[in-house]
Structures are given as structure tokens and as C-alpha cells.
N, C-alpha and C positions, 0 to 999 in steps of 0.2 A: 395681949391677944396673941393668938397663934393661928399660923396660916401653913399650909402645905404648898410646896413648890416644886417642879419638875427640874432636874439638873441634867444637863446634856453634856457630853465630853468627856467624863470619867472613863477611864479604863483598868485602873487599879485602885489598891487601897491606898497609896501615896495620892493619888488623884483627890479621893474622898478626905484625906486629911489636909490636904492644901486649901480645896473648897471650904471646908468646914471653919478652917482658920482664919479664911480671908471673909467668912460670913460673920463670924463672931467678933472680929475686929472692926465691923461695920458700924457707922455711928446710928445708934437707936435700935441695934437688935441686942437683947437681952441673952439670948441663948439661943444656939443652931446647932441641929444636929443632923447629920448627912448619912443617908442609908444608901451604901454602893448598887446593891441587888438591885432595889425598887428605883433607883435613880431620883430620889427623892430628898427633900431638905424640908424639916419642920422648923420653923422660924417662931421664936417668940419676941414680940415686940412691944415696946412702951406706947406707939402710936403708929397706925399705917404707913408702910414704907411703899414707893412705887416700885414698880419693876426696873425701871430706870435706875433708881438710888441703888437697887439690890445689885444689878448687874454691874454698875460702878463699882462696888466693894466686891465682888467676885472677881475683877479683872486683876486685883492683887494675886490672885491664884494661878492666873494665866489666860491668854486671850482665847484659847479653844472653849472654855467653858461659858455654857448659856444657862440662863435660869428662865423659867417659864411658869405661867401659872399652872397647877396640876387640874385634873379633870374635874376634880371634888370642889376645888376654889373656884374653877370658871362657873361651875353650875350654880355655887352661892352667889356669884358677883352678877350672873345672869337674873337668878331670881331677884336679887334686892334691885336692879335696874329695872327689872318687868314692873315690880310692885311701885317703884316710885314714877315709873312711866305710865301708869295707869289713868293719870289725870290727862294726860294729853293722847290717851289711846293708841300710845306706842311711839308715837313721834317722838323727835329729838334722842333716839338712841341711835349711836353710831358703831361700826366696826369695821375692821380691815378685810378688803375683800380677798387676802392671802391668808387671812385667820392667822397671823404669826404669833398671836397669843391667845390660840385657842379660842374660845365663846368670849373673852374680854371685851366688852363694850364701852362707850366714853357717853357722856352728857351732851358733850358739843363738837361741832364740826373740827376739822384739823388734819393731821397725816399721822400715820402710823408712827411712833417712836421706834418700830423694828425696821420696816421696810420702806418708811418714808412715804408711802402710795397715799394719796387722799382716801379720809376714811369715808364708808357709804352708810347712808341714813337707812336704818331698819324699817321696812314699810309699817304702817300702821295696821294694828290688828283688827281695829274697828274703827270707822269714822264718826264724828260727831258733826252736825250740820248745825251752823250757827244761823239764826234768822234775824234779819234787822231791816229797819225801815228805810226804803229809797230817801225819803227827806230827812231823816232824822237817823244819822249813821250810829249816833252813840247809843241808840236802843240796840240791845242784842238780847235775844232768846234762844233757849234751845229747842224749842217747838212753834209751829207755826201760829198765827193770829194776827191780831190788830195791833199797828202803833198806839200807845196808852197817849200820846200827843195828839197826833193828827187823824188817828183812825184807820190810815191807810194799811192794807194788807202788808204784813211781813215777807219778805222775799229772803230765799237762802244767801247768805254771804259769800263771795268768793273765796276760795278757799287759797291758803296763803302758798307760795311757791315751796316746793319741797327742796331739801337741802342738795338734792342731786341738780336739779334746776339751777339752784342759785351759784353751786360750783361750777356747772357747764357754763353760765353765763359770765361768772367772773372770770374765767379761762379764756373763754371767748374776746372778751374785753381787751386782756393781756396779749393774746394772741395777735390782735388788730394792732395794737400798739409795737410789738415785736415786728411784724411784717412791715409796718409802715417805715421804721427806721432801719431794718435789716437790708431791704430792698435796695437802698442808695448805696449801701455799704459795699453789697455782692456786686451792683453796676460798677462802683468805682474799682474794687478790686479786678474783677474779670475785664475790664476795659484794657488793663496791662497787657493782655493777650493781642490786641489789635496793633495792626500795622501804624507806625505814626499816631499814636496814642492821641485824639482829638482832645481829651481833658486836659493834657498836659499844655496846649496851647491857651487854655485858661488860667491855671495854676499848675505850679510845679509838684513834683511827687511828693515832696517835704510837707506842703500845705494839704494835699489830697489826705496824707496819712493823718493829719490832724483833724481833718473832717470825719473820717472814719472812726477816730477816737471819739468823737462828740457825740456821733450817732450811736455808739454803741452804749453810751451810758446809760439812755432809757432802757434798752433792751436787759442789759446785764443787771442794773441796780432796782429796776422795778418790774419789767414784765417777768424775769425769769430769775429775778432773786431768791425767791422759795427753794429753787434748787440747790443754792448754795448752802443756804440755811440747813437744808435737811442734809447735806452730804456733811456738814460740820457736826450736826447733831449725830448721824450716823459715826462719825468718827470718833467723837468725844463718848458715846455709849459703846462703841465698838460693835455695833450693829450695821455691819457694812452691807451695802446693797447697792442697787441699780445709781442712786444719785452720789453715791460716793464716787463711781467711777464718771460719772457726768461732772460733777465738781471739779475732780482733779484734772478730767481730760480739757473741760472747756475752759476752767480756772487757769491752767498752765497756759493755754494759747491767749489768753486775753491779757494776764499778766506779764508773759513774755512781751507781747507786743507793747504794752503800757511802758515798760521799762525798756525797750528797745526804741521807744519814740522819744523818752527822756534822755536816756545816757546811750546813744547810738556808739560812743568812743570805747565803752567797756566791752563791746561785743568783738569776736573775731571775724575776719574779712569771710568766712565761710558762710555767716549770716546776713552779709550785706550785699546790697544790689549795685549796679554799675554805677548809679549816682550817688552811692556811699550812704544811703539810707539802709536801716535794718529792715531784713524782710519781715513783714507785720502779718498777723493772723487775725484782725479784728473780724474780718470777715467769716473765717472757719469757726471762731468760737459764736459769733452772733447766729449764724446759720444753724450751727449745732443746736445752740439753746432753743431756736426759734421752731426747729424740726422737732426736738424733745417736747415742746410744748404743745405742738401739733400732736404728738401722739396721746400726750396727757387728755387734750381736749377731746379726741376721739374715743379714748378708754371710758371717759366720764358721761359720754354718750351711750357708749354701747353697755356701760354699767346698768342703766336704768332699763334696757330692755332683758337683761338677766333675770331681773325679779318682776318681770312683766305678769308671770302668773298669778303672784301674789294679790298684785294690784287688780288684775282683771275679777278675781275672787272678789276682792273686797267691793268691789261695784256692784255685785251680784245684791248685797245687803241693801233695801230701799230706806229710804230716810225718816218716811213717816209710814203710818197705819191707820186704818179705819176703826176704832174700838166703838163696840157697841154696849151702851149703859142703859138699861131700863127701855129698850126698844129704841134709843135714840142714838144715833152716828154720830162721832165726832172725830176728827182729824188731828192725831198727836203723833208726837216725835217718837221714834223707834226707842228712845232712853226710856220713855215714861211706860212703856207696857211693863206690865207685872205677871207673874204667874198665876192662871186662872182668868185672867182677861179674856173676854169673848171679841173676837176680830173678824171682819168683814173682808173678804179677799174678793175684788171685783174682777171680770174678765182681763185678762192681759196684765194684771197687776203680779207683782213679787210677793211670794209668802214672806211675812215680815219676820216671824221667829218661828221655832220649832213648835208643835203642838198637834192637836187631834183635830179631824173634821166633827163637828157636832151635828151640823145641819147641812144638806146638799151633798152633790158629788162635782167632780170635776175631773178633767185630764191634765194631769202636771207634767210639765217638761222639766226632768231632773236632769238634762245634759250636762249643765254646767258643772255639776258636782258628781255625778255617777259616771260621765261620758258617754252613756248611752242616749240615742238619738230619738227612741220611740217614746211619747208622752205615756205616762202610766196613769190608769184608771184608779181613782179614788173615790171611796163613798165613806158614810157614816164609820167612825171608830178607826178609821185608816190615820196613819201618822204623814206628817207633812212637813217639810224641812226649810230653814231660812234660806232665802236667794233662789229657789225653785220659782217657776213662772206658771201662774194659773193659765188654763184654757179659755173657753167661750162661756163659761157658767159662773155664777157667784156661788160662793160657801160660805159658812161661818165656820170658825174654828176657835178652840179654846187654847190659849199659850201653856205650854208647859215647861219650856227652857228658853230663858231670854238672855241678852248680854253676850258673855263669855262662855256661857253655858251652852249655846245653839252650835248644831252641827258644824256650820258654816265658819263659826269664830274657830272652833277647835280646829278645823282644817287649815285655816288660815296660821294659827299659831303652831301647828305641828310644820307645816311647811316653811314656815319663817326659821324654827329651831334647826330643822334639818338641813336647811341650805346653808347654814352656818356652821354645821357640823364637819368634822375632819375625816376622811377617809383614809385606812390604813397605807394606802399606796401613795399618799402625800408624804409619810416619813421618807421615802427616798428622794422627793423631791426636796425635802428640808435639809436632808444630809448633804445633798450636792450643794444647795444653796450655801450652806454654811460654810463651805471651803471655796465656793466659787468666787467671789471677789479677791481673795488674797491671792489666788491662783492667778487671775488675770491681772493684777499689779505687777505679779511677779514677771509673767510674760511679757508684759509692757515693758520692764526695766531689762528683760533680755533682749527685746526688739531693739531698743535704745542702743545697748552695748553692741549688738551683732552689726546694727548699721553703722555705727561709729568707727568701728574696727575694719569691717571689710565693703561697707558701702560706697558707693562713688560719689565724688566730690557734688555739690558741698555735703560730705557724708553727716555733719551735725544736723544738717537741716532735715535731711532723709531721715536719720534717728528720731529726731523730735515730732516729725509729724506722723511718721508710722506707729510710734509709741502711743500718740493721741489717738490715732484711730483704732488702735486694739481697745484702749481704754473705754472710747465711745461705742464700738459696736456691741460688746459684751453686754447681755441683757440679763440678769436674775429674774426679773420680774416676769417673763416669758414662762420661765420656769415655775415660779411660784403661783402662778394663775391657772396652769395647765388643769389642776383638780378641782379647785373651788368653782371654778367657771361651770364646768360640766355639771357638777354636783347641782349647784344651784338652778340651771337651766332644767336638768333632768329631773330633780324633785318636782319642780312647777309643771312640769308635763305630766309626771305621775298625777299629780294633784287634780287636773283637769282631767284626767282620764279614768278617775274614781280610785286611784292607787296612791295611799298616803305611806310616804316613807319615815320613818321616825329619824333615823340619822345616816349618815353617809357609808357608815361601817357597813349598815346591813346591805346597802344598795351595793358594795363591793361582794359581800358574802354570797348574795342572790345569784350572783353570776357563776358560782362555784358549786351550787345545789346540784346533788345527782340524785337525792331520795326525798319524798316529800309524803309527810302522813298527814291522812286527813281523818275527820271524823264524819260519821253517817249523818245524824240528824243535823239540819241546817246549813250542812255544808254541802254535802253531795244531794240531800233532799232539800223540798222546799222549806222545811221547818215550820210548816202549818199542818200538822196531822189532823185528821179528822177519824172520828167513830164509826168503825164499820160496823159493829156489833156489840152488844155487850149481853153475857150470859151467865145465869146462876146455876150452880150445880148441886144446890142442895134444895128440898123441898121449901124450906122456910124463906129462902131467898130468892123472891121473883127478879125478873129484868129490874123493874121499877126500883126495888129495895136495894139492888147492887147498884144500880146506878146513883141513888140517893147517896150511899156511903162513899161510894168512888168519888164523886163530884163534892161533898162536904170535906173529904180528906185532901182532894186537890185543890180545894179554894184557897188554900194557903201555900200552894207550891208556884213556882215561877217557871218551871219547866213547861215547853210547848205542849208535852203530851197532856200534862195536867188540865192546861188553859182548854185544850181540846174537849176534854171529858165534861168540864164546868159548863161550856158552850153547848155541848150534845144535851145536859142536864135542863139548861134554861129554854132550849128549843123546845123539849118535850113537857117542859111545864112540871119537872121534878123538882122537888123541896130539897133544898141545899142547907144544911144543918150546921151547926157550931161543933167544932172539932178543939179539944185540949190537948195538951203537950204535943203538939204538932212537932215533927223532926223530920228533915230531909236526911236519909242515909245515900250520901253520895255514891253514884253508879250502881246501886241497889234499888232505891225506891224512898217512900215515905211510910211514916207511921204516925200515930196517934191515939186517941181517946175518944171514941163516938158512943154516946148514950152508955156511958160507963164501961164501954167494952174496949179491948184492946185491939186496934185494927190496922192493917198494912196493906200496902200495894206497893208491887213491884216485880222482879223477876226471881229466878229460882234461887240465885244466891240469898236473897232477902228472906225467902221462903224457908231455906236452910237454916239461916241464924234463929229462926223462932220455932224450928222443928216442926214444919207444916208439912204432912205428906200430900202427896199428888196422886189420885189414883190413874191408874194405867188407861183407862178410857180417856180421862180428861188430858192427860198429858198427851195421848195420840192425837186429840182433837186440835190441842195448842200448837205441836210439831207441825201439823197438815197448813195451818194458818201461815206460821213461820216460813215453812219452805217456800211460800209464795211472796215472801219479802215483806211480810206484815209484822208490825210489833203487838206484843201480847203480855200485859200487866195483870198480873195474877192478885185478887183479892182474899184476904182471910181475917176472918174475927175470932179472936181467943183462940189462936192456934189450929183453926180449921180452915180449910180452902172453902169459898162459899160463892166463887164466881171468877170471870176474867172479863177483860175488856179489849176489843181487837181494833187497832188504831193503823191506819194506812197514811204514810207519807209519801206523796209522789216525788220520785225522781227530778231534779231541775232539767230542763231540757238542754241547758248549755253545759250539765255534767260530763256527758258522753264526749262531746266533741273537745271540751276543755282537756280531759283524760288523755285523750288519743293524741292532741298535740303535745302534751308533756311528756308522753311515752315517745314520740318521735323526736322530741329533743334530747332523748336520753335519759329521763328522768323517770325512776322508778316511783311507782304510786300505790301506798299501802294505805288501807284503811283500819284504824283501832276504834270499835265502838262499844258501847256499854250495852248494845243488844246481845240477843241470844246467837248461838251458833248457826241455825238455819236462815234466820233472816240475813244475818251478814254475808252468808255463802251467797243467798240468792241476789243480793245487790253486787257484790264482788265479780259474780259470773256474768252478770247482765252488762255490767260496765268494762270488765276486761282487765281488772286491776291486777298489780303485781304480785298482790298478796294481802291478806286481811288477818285480824286478829277479833275475837268476840268477847263479849262479856268481861271488857277491860275496865278495871277500876282508874282513877287518877295515877295512882302510884304504878299500875303496870303499863300505863302509857308511856310515865316517865322513864320507867326501867326499858322499855324498847327504845326509846330514843338514847338512851346511854349506850345499848347494845350496839346500835347501828354505828353510833360515834366511834366505839371501839374499834369497829370493824374497819375505820377508816373513812367511813361514809360522811358527808357533808348533807346535813339533815335539815330541812323545812317541815315547819308543822303546821297546819292549818286547822282553826276550829273555832267554836263562838260560844261556848259554855264554859262555867266556873271550874268543871272537871276537865278542861282542857288548858288551864293556867299553868300548872306545874310542868307540861310537856313544852308549851310555848316559851317560857322562860327558859328552858333549859335547851332547846333547839339551837343550832346555828343560826337559823332565822325564824322568828315565830310571826304568822300570819293570822290577822284576827279577821274574821268575816264581821263587816260594820254592823250586821244585823243582830250580832251577839250580844253578850253581857259586857259592863263596863270594865268587869275585871279581866275578861279576855283580851280585851282591847288594849288595857293597860300592860298586861303582860307581854304582848306582842311588839315585833318592829316594824311589821307591814301591816296595815289596815285596809281591807278592801270595802270601799263604801256599800257597794251593792250587794256584798255578801256572795258572790258568784265566781266559781272556779275559775271562769275565763278572766277574772283579775289576776288569778295568780299567772298565767299565761303572760297578761301583760307587765306585771311587775317582773318577771323572770326576763322576757325580752327586753323590757327598759334597763334593767341591769347590764345585761349584754351590750346595749347601745352606749350607753354611759360610760362602763369601762372601756369600749372600744375607743369613744370618743378621747377620753383621760389619756389612752395609750397614743392617740395621734397628737395630742397638745404635748405631751412629754417629748415624742419622737420631733415634733417642730421645734421645740424650744431647744432639745440637746443638738440636733443636727444643725440646727442654723448656727448655733454657738460654736460646734464643732469645726465648722466649713468657714463661717466668718472671722472667727478671731484668728486663724492661720493667714488668711487672704489679707487681712488688715495688718499682719505682721510683715507681709511682703513675699510670701513663699511663690508666689506665682512671678516676680519680679525676674530671676535668674533666667526663666525660660521664656517667657511670653513678654516680659518687660512692663507687666502690668502693676498698678500700686492702686490702694482703695483710698480714695478721698476721705479724711475724716467726715465731711458734709454728707459724702453718700452713706458712710458707716453710720451717722446720725440717723439718717433716714430710714435707713434698714432696721435699726435698734427700735425706733419709735413703732414702726409697723408689725414688729415680731409679737409684741404684745397685744395688739390689735387683731392679728391674724389668730391668735390663741381665742380671744373672747368670740370671734368670727365664727370660729369653727365650733366652739360649744353652742353658738346660737342657732347652729343647725338641727340640735336636737328637737328643737321647738316643731321642728317639721316632720320628724321622723314618725312611722306608724308602728305602733306596739299591740295592735290588737291580733 
């Protein structure tokens, strides 16, 4: 098997050679080839080797080299886990909140092998409700009903606790133990500051030291032992992290105290008290570890809030639905619904799946998905989405998309993936973190040496305590959490506002956009055109005959303009016939064979391709319609123009406001449309656009994006059709209108559920807020360590006589990560409208 990995730390061809040799000498590796330019290694192995195993092998080349999953391998790994986790609807998949290994996930809880932090459980994409009997709990079914034993109504089984809750409870239990045993140690140690210490009237200092030792054992070897395990693992794999520093600092204090208690004679007088006992630091070690545990406890609680948006979205999906079969109603599990089923939605109920109303009408509250608070009026043939809430009337709907195909499930999946993606700005934090721990250890050593040489007596004690303070206060986790926490909360905020972000990189790019390219139909306009008039231009072709050919030809088209003509024909009871050899000519129109004649409907470009001449009178009439912003499609039969259809597509009420706000933000708004020059100019002038181009084919839109990018512009493209897909893919950021085609949505990095230009304003505002939040977090983390480490080293002592206790350093370190998460959580309350 072959896998591709990312290698960091290489600077020259010599580095590449060393890394390649180290990998090839690793047990289990058949062949390894390293590419310096791509910073990648292609490794062939007889069986799968873990990242830890490969990192151990690469250490032979040097400590600065790191191996990570490549983006491609991370995606494969994710897909494999997604497929295997479908049985439990996404539960049981764990990832590192700092994304140390990209998108890599794990099958069980634990701690990250790189940074040592507790793995976080990925929220379920969909939830399955299990029903059980209150009297016979062994009875379990995935849909409501009655118990086969006693006949009682089955009730929903209580959901198992999430891994986050279990982790929090486990940490809470250990924290309680730590506090119970640490508090007496702290009291004993601090009592030494009292005049005529009353404790010494009970026992001498020597015995109180032994009591401190005994009390410290449950704290060190039970409540916080995991920190030392993580520290050992980090040193063994050379993935140095926060726990490396904690393990060295707190471990050194406890081990020093242990040997000072057992072998006081081997220590110099500098380390001894007036009573002849060695100065012990059991209280420093246990208090430090307990405070770090408190920080982990608070982090565990805060983590559960960062993906609250996903959990809230999951709650939108109902567990059951009412299915109508032959006029009879039955309550079924949401998982039992199949495409084509007719469902009844009662007042106040949630819509169970995506579908279309077949009988009745309703006001649907779509605010949880689109972010718009005003209920939407729905009638027969209108689409409804899972998770939206019905108003005061019942209606029947036909299921069209179920399970993971529903809009709600796709939103949850997209938010899940985006919240675990890495932003380019995180690379800066990763580079700093890679050198952070070794630098801190070096500063601690320098601190020890300087205090030993130049410090006041007892200099050795000062050196030891200050070195520990340096190790304890430094916190690379705050730096590592700065970006992913903001991304996770920001993506969730976007989802609840109708803005779906595919990945963190798109979120960062959006903040730099200065040019927006938009389509006309379905983007600026409603995308629901209506026929204004149909005219024949030859005696043999009446309005009815022209309508018949146009509607027959368009019955095969998916374009909104085509649907409008078919609807017009049905309303006027005009026959719609069969068309053979139908073909859609992208950006021009449609052609086919009708009644053994070659027919086509489209713009002037299509007519030119088939040598169709347009008389001056007809051309003038068409131009007049177009100058008023109307769209005109011309019909030809056997290369003769026989008629045309005039369609109007109202401009969305929100388009003008959104475009004005974008221009205020310094964004140029350019319209590229396949429509004619006159219509495009009328729309552009009405909205005050920065520019426009008409009669654009897909390749024209693509070339325009490339031209603007060559000029140094940061280009976003918003569109909803297949012809927009190439430009969406090429743009710095592609924005799909959610009302558009699957191809457009798949090609884009941002999807607006409502298909409204105001969503672009929301998306850009969100990106600005998230990037500002990330920069704040990075500033907090960097300034905290920049100020904290020197203070811990004792720079204030010569002037102010101030030293930082290792216990205070531990408290500050614990709250640094919590402060970063708390700052990220502020994004939940920001306004992006």
C-alpha cells in the first residue's frame, strides 16, 4: 500500500536526503521517496504504519522534521471513517480540537498523540431514536409502536451520554479528588508563614513533610497521572507540547521533594531549613497539577459549546412523521420514510424530510435554516425542507429527499467538515508551536543558570523555583487553539444564518475579496420568470402555434426560462408535444426535432450558428423589449425565424440593498450574464453596478475571472447555474445560491441557502468577524507568553523585588486556553446581517 504524507522542517536537498534515508530504514517501510519542493513523502509499506511510528523513524534524520497526513490522505481517512460511522449516525468519531494531524479522526476517545489534548467527539450528522418498553427494557425498536410482551406503548430511550459529557464527568471526579488532597497540603505548607506555627505543636516539621508526601500520592498518581503519561509520550515521539512542560516542571518539583524527604543528607545547606530538613515543594507540584486539571475541566466544558450550532441543527429533525397510506394515517420513524411517501404535517410540527406540497398550503418558519425570521407562504408544488416548522394549517407533502440527502443533513455534514478544516493563518501558529517548547525549555535552563550564578542566597532554591515557573507558565495550547476555535464557532454561526462555509480557507479568503462577479437570473433576479407575451412573425405561425413549439422544446429544459414557458402553455391549455434529439447549447439556447423539423429557441448567438436571419422590424421590436430589462428568446424552424417569447424576471427586493452595502465595503460588483446587451444594461443601470458584460458563455465568465485575477484582484463569483460552475471553481471564492443546481453548489466554497445577495453581505461580514477574532486570539496567546515567560524568569526582581510563584504561573497557564475559547464563543452573539 502507498500513502502520501506531508513533511515539514526541510530546507535543502541535504535535508531531503536525510529524511528519505531515515524513512527507508524504518521498519515496515518498503520504499520512501521524498519531494523537497512539494514537502511530501510517498511511502510504500507492507502494512499500515501509524504517524507515531513514522515520526519515530524520521527522528533519526533530526528533531526538527515532522511528518503529517497529506490533505489527500486526510480526506481518504475521513471518508473511510464517515462510511464506517454511518451505522451509528456519525457518533464515535473523535478528532483533535487543534487539528494537529489535519482531518485525521479516531475511533475511540483518548488524547491527541501530537499535542496531548483530549480528543473531541464529532457530533452526529443524524440522530436515531430507539424506542423501548418501560416494563421490558430489553425490547428495543427503531420506530414507535407497542410492546410485543405486555402491549404497552413504546417510549423513546434516553440517549447515551456523549463522549464530551463523559470526559467532563471523569475530569470532574478527578478534580474533586485532587482538591480534597491538595488543600491539606497547601494549608500545611502555608502554615509555615504563621508566627509560632500551631501545627508544630502537634507534630514536628519532619512528620508534616511525610504527611504532605502521603497526601500528594493520590493527586500525582491518580488524579493527574494522565499529564505525566502525555508528557512521556510527547518526549518519546518528540511531539513536544504543553504537557511536556507540565510534566517536566511539576515532575521535577515532586521528584526533588521525594528525594529531599528520603535523602536529606545529600543536599547542600542552601536547600535546607533551619530545622535541617530540605525545602520541599509537594504543595507547588500538587497545586500546579490541580490547577492544570481545573483548566482541562473548563476546556472540556467550553468545547461542548463551540459546536453548539451543529447540535442545535440536529435537534431540528423530528424523530417521527405521519405517513398517509390509502387514506390511513400511521406514525413512523423518520428512518422508515422512503422517497415518494405521502406525509401529513400538522400545525406546529416540524417538516420531517425534503419534499413538495401536494395538498394544502402553509406558512413555514424557515428561520433555523435560512436565518430569516419571517415565515414563508407555501402552496401546492412548493418545496419544503426538513427541520422547518409548519404554521397553523395542515398539509400533505410528497417525500423527495430522505436521510442524508435532505438539506438539513447536508448542512450539518458541511458544517461538521468545515469546523474541522484548517485556515491558512493557522500555518503561522503551527510554525511557532513547533519551536515553542524547545525554546521554553532553553529559557528555563538559562533562568536556572543565571539565578544560580547571580541570584541571592539561597541561589540554588531561587534558580530551581524560577525555572519551574518558566516551564509551567508557557502554554502552546492557547496558540494552537486560537484558530480552530474561532473557525468552529464562526462556521456554526454562519450555518444558523443561512450561510454554509465549506472550509476554513474560504472563510479567510472571503475577508480579502475586493471584486464580486454575479449572474443575473436567479442571483440578482428572482429566478422565477414569467411569460409576458409570445408573438409569431410569420403568417403560418400563430401565437398558439409558436407557444406549442416553444413549450414542447422547453419541456426537456431545466432552465427557469424554459419552465416558465411550459407553465404558460399549460395555463392556456396549449398542447405540449414530443421533441426528439433535444440538446441544450450552453449559454445560447436549446434545439431539437419537432414534427420532423429542426427547431431552436435562444439568443442571437444561437440564431447566428444556424444562419437564421432576423428582419429589421423584428429586431427593433425585440430591442425595445430588451431595453426595458426583459429577456427575449427567438424561435426558428428550419433556419427561419417564426416567433419570439418575452419573459420578465423581477429583480429581488433585496438585491439593490445588498449591492449598495457591498459597494460601501469597497467591493466592486460586476454582472456577467448570458442575456443580451440591452437587458443587461437596463439591469446594471437600475442597480448601479460597477460593470457588466452580456451574452457571456461559460468560458467567457471563466476568462473574465482569470483576467481580474491577473490584475491582482481577489475575486468571488456568485451564481446558481451549470454555466456558472467553471467560474465558481476558478474564483478565489465561489458562492453558490442555494436555490440553484447541485453542480453550482458542488463547485462553490460558500452556499447561501436562501439564494439571496444579502447572504453574500452576511458571508463577508462573518469572515471579517472571524478573522478579527482569530487575530485577537493569536495576540492574546502570543502576548501572554511574551510577557508571562520573562516575568516567570524573574526580570522584575532586580527592580521591584517581584517573583512569580509556580502556582500562580499554573493558574495563569490554565486560564490562557480557556480565555481563547471564551473569546471565540463571542462569535455566537455577533451580528452579521
